[in-house]
C-alpha positions as CSV (number, residue, x, y, z in Angstrom):
1,M,-1.6,0.8,-13.4
2,S,-4.5,0.6,-10.9
3,R,-5.5,3.6,-8.9
4,A,-5.1,1.6,-5.7
5,R,-1.5,0.8,-6.5
6,A,-0.8,4.4,-7.4
7,V,-2.3,5.6,-4.0
8,V,-0.3,3.1,-2.0
9,E,2.9,3.9,-3.8
10,A,2.5,7.6,-3.5
11,I,1.8,7.5,0.3
12,A,4.7,5.0,1.0
13,R,7.2,7.1,-1.0
14,G,6.1,10.2,0.8
15,L,6.6,8.6,4.3
16,A,9.8,6.7,3.5
17,D,13.3,7.9,4.3
18,K,14.5,5.8,1.4
19,P,11.8,6.2,-1.3
20,D,13.9,4.2,-3.8
21,A,13.5,1.1,-1.6
22,V,9.7,1.2,-1.9
23,N,8.3,-1.7,-4.0
24,V,4.7,-2.1,-4.8
25,T,3.4,-5.3,-6.6
26,V,-0.1,-6.1,-7.6
27,R,-1.7,-9.5,-8.2
28,E,-5.3,-10.3,-9.0
29,A,-7.3,-13.3,-7.8
30,R,-11.0,-14.0,-7.9
31,G,-11.8,-10.4,-8.9
32,Q,-9.8,-8.8,-6.0
33,L,-6.5,-7.0,-6.1
34,F,-3.8,-7.8,-3.7
35,V,-1.3,-5.0,-3.2
36,D,2.0,-6.0,-1.6
37,L,4.1,-3.2,-0.2
38,T,7.8,-3.8,0.7
39,M,10.1,-1.1,2.1
40,A,13.3,-0.8,4.0
41,P,12.9,-2.2,7.5
42,G,13.3,1.2,9.2
43,D,10.7,2.8,7.0
44,M,8.1,0.1,7.6
45,G,7.3,1.3,11.1
46,R,6.6,4.8,9.7
47,V,4.0,3.4,7.3
48,I,2.4,1.2,9.9
49,G,2.2,4.0,12.5
50,R,1.2,3.9,16.1
51,Q,-1.2,1.1,16.7
52,G,-1.6,0.6,13.0
53,R,-3.5,3.8,12.4
54,T,-1.4,4.9,9.4
55,A,-1.7,1.4,7.9
56,Q,-5.4,1.4,8.3
57,A,-5.6,4.9,6.6
58,V,-3.6,3.5,3.7
59,R,-5.9,0.6,3.4
60,T,-9.0,2.9,3.5
61,L,-7.6,5.2,0.7
62,A,-6.6,2.2,-1.4
63,S,-10.1,0.7,-1.0
64,A,-11.7,4.0,-2.1
65,A,-9.4,4.2,-5.1
66,A,-10.1,0.5,-6.1
67,E,-13.8,1.2,-5.8
68,L,-13.5,3.8,-8.5
69,D,-12.1,1.0,-10.7
70,G,-14.9,-1.3,-9.7
71,T,-12.7,-3.8,-7.7
72,K,-11.9,-4.7,-4.1
73,V,-8.4,-4.4,-2.7
74,S,-6.3,-5.9,0.1
75,V,-3.1,-4.2,1.1
76,E,-0.3,-6.3,2.7
77,F,2.8,-4.7,4.4
78,R,6.0,-6.8,4.1
79,D,9.6,-6.4,5.3
80,Q,12.3,-6.6,2.7
């Protein structure tokens, strides 16, 4: 498991009302990780936050974790 995936999953589960509905998938292409986060529709707003500030913080933390692994990461937030 990549560090970026673990960071995104931990934050999402911590913010979610329904942590069992959190699903994080990772795919790799051209040396970059793509992390897709899906949650229950009501929880997605909590992770995105006001004006996307929480989402940007999640992306920043995932980027720092991925850098420790020597890769780049892109985090996408998707509705279920």
